C-alpha positions in Angstrom: 0.3 -26.3 -13.8 -1.7 -29.2 -15.0 -2.1 -32.7 -13.5 -1.3 -35.9 -15.4 -4.8 -36.0 -17.1 -4.1 -32.5 -18.5 -6.7 -30.7 -16.4 -5.9 -28.6 -13.3 -7.7 -29.5 -10.1 -10.6 -27.2 -9.4 -10.3 -24.9 -6.5 -12.9 -24.8 -3.8 -13.8 -21.1 -3.9 -15.5 -21.3 -0.5 -12.4 -22.8 1.2 -10.2 -20.2 -0.6 -12.4 -17.3 0.5 -12.4 -18.7 4.1 -8.6 -18.9 4.1 -8.4 -15.3 2.8 -10.8 -14.1 5.5 -8.9 -15.9 8.3 -5.6 -14.5 7.1 -7.0 -10.9 6.8 -8.7 -11.3 10.2 -5.3 -10.8 11.9 -4.8 -7.4 10.3 -6.6 -4.5 11.9 -6.3 -2.0 9.1 -5.8 -2.3 5.3 -4.8 0.9 3.6 -4.1 1.3 -0.1 -1.8 3.9 -1.6 -3.0 5.0 -5.0 -2.1 7.6 -7.6 -3.7 8.6 -10.8 -0.4 9.1 -12.6 3.1 7.6 -12.5 6.1 9.7 -11.3 4.4 11.3 -8.3 6.5 9.4 -5.8 3.7 7.0 -4.7 6.0 4.1 -3.8 8.3 6.4 -1.9 5.2 7.7 0.0 4.0 4.2 0.6 7.4 3.0 2.0 7.8 6.1 4.2 4.3 5.9 5.5 4.8 2.3 6.4 8.1 3.1 8.1 6.5 6.1 9.9 3.8 3.8 11.3 6.4 1.3 12.3 8.5 4.0 14.1 5.2 5.1 15.9 5.1 1.6 17.4 2.6 0.0 15.0 3.0 -3.6 13.7 3.1 -3.0 10.0 3.2 -5.0 6.7 3.9 -3.5 3.3 2.5 -5.3 0.2 3.9 -4.1 -3.2 1.4 -5.0 -5.9 3.1 -3.0 -8.6 3.8 -6.2 -10.4 5.4 -4.8 -13.5 7.5 -2.2 -11.7 8.2 -3.4 -8.1 10.3 -0.7 -6.6 9.8 -1.4 -2.8 12.7 -3.8 -2.6 15.0 -1.2 -4.0 13.7 1.6 -1.7 14.3 -0.6 1.4 17.6 -2.0 0.4 16.2 -5.5 0.0 17.0 -6.2 -3.7 18.9 -9.3 -2.9 16.5 -10.8 -0.4 14.0 -13.7 -1.2 10.8 -14.7 0.5 10.9 -17.9 2.5 8.3 -20.7 2.3 6.8 -23.3 4.6 4.5 -26.2 3.6 1.5 -23.9 3.7 2.7 -20.3 3.6 5.0 -17.7 2.2 7.2 -15.9 4.6 7.6 -12.1 4.2 11.0 -10.4 4.1 11.5 -8.4 7.3 13.4 -5.2 7.9 13.3 -4.3 11.6 9.6 -4.8 12.6 8.3 -4.2 9.1 7.1 -7.2 7.0 7.5 -6.8 3.3 6.1 -8.7 0.3 6.8 -7.9 -3.3 6.9 -9.9 -6.6 10.4 -8.5 -6.8 11.5 -11.0 -4.2 10.3 -13.9 -6.5 11.9 -12.8 -9.8 14.8 -15.0 -11.1 16.8 -11.8 -11.7 16.1 -8.3 -10.5 15.8 -7.1 -14.1 13.5 -9.9 -15.2 10.3 -8.6 -16.7 6.9 -9.9 -15.6 4.7 -10.5 -18.7 1.2 -11.3 -17.2 -2.3 -10.5 -18.2 -5.2 -9.7 -15.8 -6.2 -13.1 -14.5 -2.6 -14.0 -13.6 -2.2 -10.7 -11.8 -5.3 -11.2 -9.7 -4.2 -14.8 -8.9 -0.8 -13.5 -7.6 -2.3 -10.7 -5.6 -4.8 -13.2 -4.0 -1.9 -15.4 -3.1 0.0 -12.6 -1.5 -3.1 -11.8 0.7 -4.1 -15.4 1.4 -0.9 -17.4 1.5 1.5 -15.0 3.1 2.2 -15.5 6.9 1.3 -11.9 7.8 0.6 -12.7 11.4 -1.1 -10.1 13.5 -0.7 -6.6 12.2 -2.0 -3.2 13.0 -1.6 -2.0 9.4 -1.2 -3.5 6.0 -0.1 -0.8 3.5 -0.7 -1.8 -0.1 1.4 0.0 -2.7 -0.5 -0.1 -6.0 0.7 0.8 -9.5 -0.6 4.1 -11.0 -4.0 4.2 -12.4 -7.3 2.3 -11.9 -6.4 -1.1 -13.5 -6.3 -4.7 -12.6 -4.1 -4.5 -9.5 -6.1 -2.0 -7.3 -9.3 -3.4 -8.5 -8.2 -6.9 -7.5 -7.3 -5.7 -4.0 -10.6 -3.9 -3.5 -12.5 -7.0 -4.6 -10.4 -9.3 -2.4 -10.6 -7.1 0.7 -14.1 -5.5 0.6 -13.7 -4.1 4.1 -10.5 -2.2 3.5 -10.2 1.0 5.6 -9.6 3.1 2.5 -7.0 4.7 0.3 -4.4 7.4 0.5 -4.1 9.1 -2.8 -0.8 10.7 -3.9 -0.5 13.6 -6.2 1.9 16.4 -7.1 0.6 20.0 -7.1 0.4 20.6 -10.9 -2.8 20.3 -12.8 -1.6 17.4 -15.1 -1.4 15.2 -11.9 -4.4 16.4 -10.0 -6.6 15.8 -13.1 -5.7 12.1 -13.0 -6.2 12.0 -9.2 -9.7 13.1 -9.6 -10.3 9.9 -11.6 -8.7 7.9 -8.8 -11.0 9.4 -6.2 -14.0 8.7 -8.5 -12.7 5.1 -8.9 -12.7 4.8 -5.1 -16.2 6.3 -4.8 -17.6 3.9 -7.5 -16.2 0.9 -5.6 -17.3 2.1 -2.2 -13.7 2.4 -1.0 -13.3 5.3 1.5 -10.8 8.0 0.6 -8.7 8.6 3.7 -7.1 11.6 2.2 -5.0 13.2 -0.4 -1.2 13.7 0.1 0.5 16.4 -2.0 4.1 15.2 -2.7 6.9 17.3 -4.1 5.2 20.5 -2.7 7.9 23.2 -2.6 11.6 22.8 -2.4 13.4 24.1 0.8 16.9 25.3 -0.1 19.3 23.5 2.3 21.6 26.5 2.4 19.3 29.5 2.8 15.9 27.9 3.7 14.1 29.7 0.9 11.1 27.8 -0.4 10.8 27.5 -4.2 7.6 26.0 -5.7 9.2 24.0 -8.5 6.0 22.0 -9.2 3.7 24.7 -8.0 2.1 24.3 -4.5 -1.4 23.8 -3.1 -2.9 22.0 -6.2 -3.5 18.8 -4.2 -5.2 20.7 -1.4 -7.4 22.6 -3.7 -8.4 19.5 -5.5 -9.2 17.6 -2.3 -11.5 20.5 -1.2 -13.3 20.5 -4.5 -13.7 16.7 -4.4 -14.9 16.8 -0.8 -12.1 14.5 0.6 -9.6 15.0 3.5 -6.2 16.6 2.8 -3.4 14.9 4.7 -0.7 17.5 4.0 2.3 18.5 1.8 5.6 16.7 1.6 8.3 19.1 0.4 11.0 18.3 -2.0 14.3 17.2 -0.3 17.4 16.1 -2.2 17.9 13.4 0.5 14.6 11.7 -0.5 15.7 10.3 -3.9 19.2 9.6 -2.6 17.9 7.6 0.3 15.7 5.7 -2.1 18.7 4.8 -4.2 20.6 3.9 -1.1 17.9 1.7 0.1 17.6 3.6 3.4 14.1 4.7 4.5 14.1 8.5 4.5 12.0 9.1 7.6 14.2 6.8 9.6 17.5 8.4 8.6 16.3 12.0 8.4 13.8 12.2 11.2 14.4 15.8 12.0 13.9 17.1 8.4 10.8 19.0 7.4 9.7 16.2 5.0 10.0 13.6 7.7 7.9 15.8 10.0 5.3 16.1 7.3 5.2 12.4 6.9 4.7 12.0 10.6 1.9 14.6 10.5 0.2 12.8 7.5 0.0 9.5 9.3 -1.8 10.9 12.4 -5.4 10.4 11.1 -4.3 7.0 9.7 -2.7 5.8 12.9 -5.9 6.9 14.7 -8.2 4.7 12.6 -10.6 2.8 15.0 -10.2 -1.0 15.1 -12.5 -2.7 12.7 -14.9 -5.6 13.0 -12.6 -8.4 11.7 -10.3 -8.1 14.8 -13.3 -8.4 17.0 -14.3 -11.4 15.0 -10.9 -13.1 15.5 -11.2 -12.6 19.2 -14.8 -13.9 19.4 -16.4 -10.5 20.3 -17.7 -9.5 16.9 -21.3 -8.4 16.4 -21.5 -10.3 13.1 -21.0 -7.6 10.5 -17.6 -8.2 9.0 -16.5 -10.3 6.0 -15.0 -13.0 8.2 -18.3 -13.4 10.0 -20.2 -13.5 6.7 -18.0 -16.2 5.3 -18.3 -18.3 8.5 -22.1 -18.1 8.2 -21.9 -19.2 4.6 -19.7 -22.1 5.5 
C-alpha cells in the first residue's frame, strides 16, 4: 500500500531484523519439514509431529508456509477459524496447547487462490515469523511446500540458526530421487538434516495383521544411509490416517495405540531431545554471544 505521495515508506531493515530476532529468541527449536515431491504426506507428517511433541509436554507452534496449498487448517479441523490481531501482533489460532499459523486463516474464502510471486511470498513468511505473537515455545514446526523454491529458502534465510530439517519421503525410487535433491539443498544452505522419515511404508491389514508393501519399503532408509543422514523411522499406511485428516482430527491424538502413532512417537525422540540453543540463553541474559540475536544486538 502506498502513502498519499505515491511512495511507500521505507522499512528500517535493522529494526525489522531486530524484531525478528527478538521474536525468534523465545523459541528454543525451529524445525522445518521438507519433501522433494508432493503427495508424500508431508503436511500430515508435520501436523502429527507437532501434535506428538505437544502430547509429550512440549510447547509447540506450527507454521504452515505452503502458501498456495495450505492444508494444515483442514488437517486440524480449523478451516473456519481466523487469526486475531492486536495493534502490533498477529495472534495464532490455538487448538489445545498448539499454536497454529497459516495463510489459510487469512483468505477471504477457503477456496480462494493465492496468486503471488516470490517477493510477496518472502514478505508474508517474514511477517508470520516476526509479527506473530508466538510467545515462548519449545518447538516451532514449519511445514514447507514440496521442492526447493521460494518458501523453504525464505525460512532458511530468515532463521539462519534453525535446528534443521526433517525430510519426508515415500519408499519408491521416484520419491527418494527428489528427496536427494532436498538433502543437497539443505547441505548447500548449511541447514542440518535431522533425519529422513519414510512415510506410507507398508500397509498393516486391520483384519489379519499381514503387512503388504504397497509402495515398497526401505527405500527411504537406504537413501538416508547413502546420503549419510539419520533415519528417523517408517510410518506405515493406516486407513485411519487419511480419514482423520479429512475429519480434522489429529491422528496421533485419536489413535494413540496404533502402530503408526507409535512410529510417530518414536520418530520424534531425537527431535524432542535436541539441546537448547543459544538464542534462549541470549533471551535470559546468559548467552556467550554466538547466536543471531546477539549478533544483531551488537550491530544495533
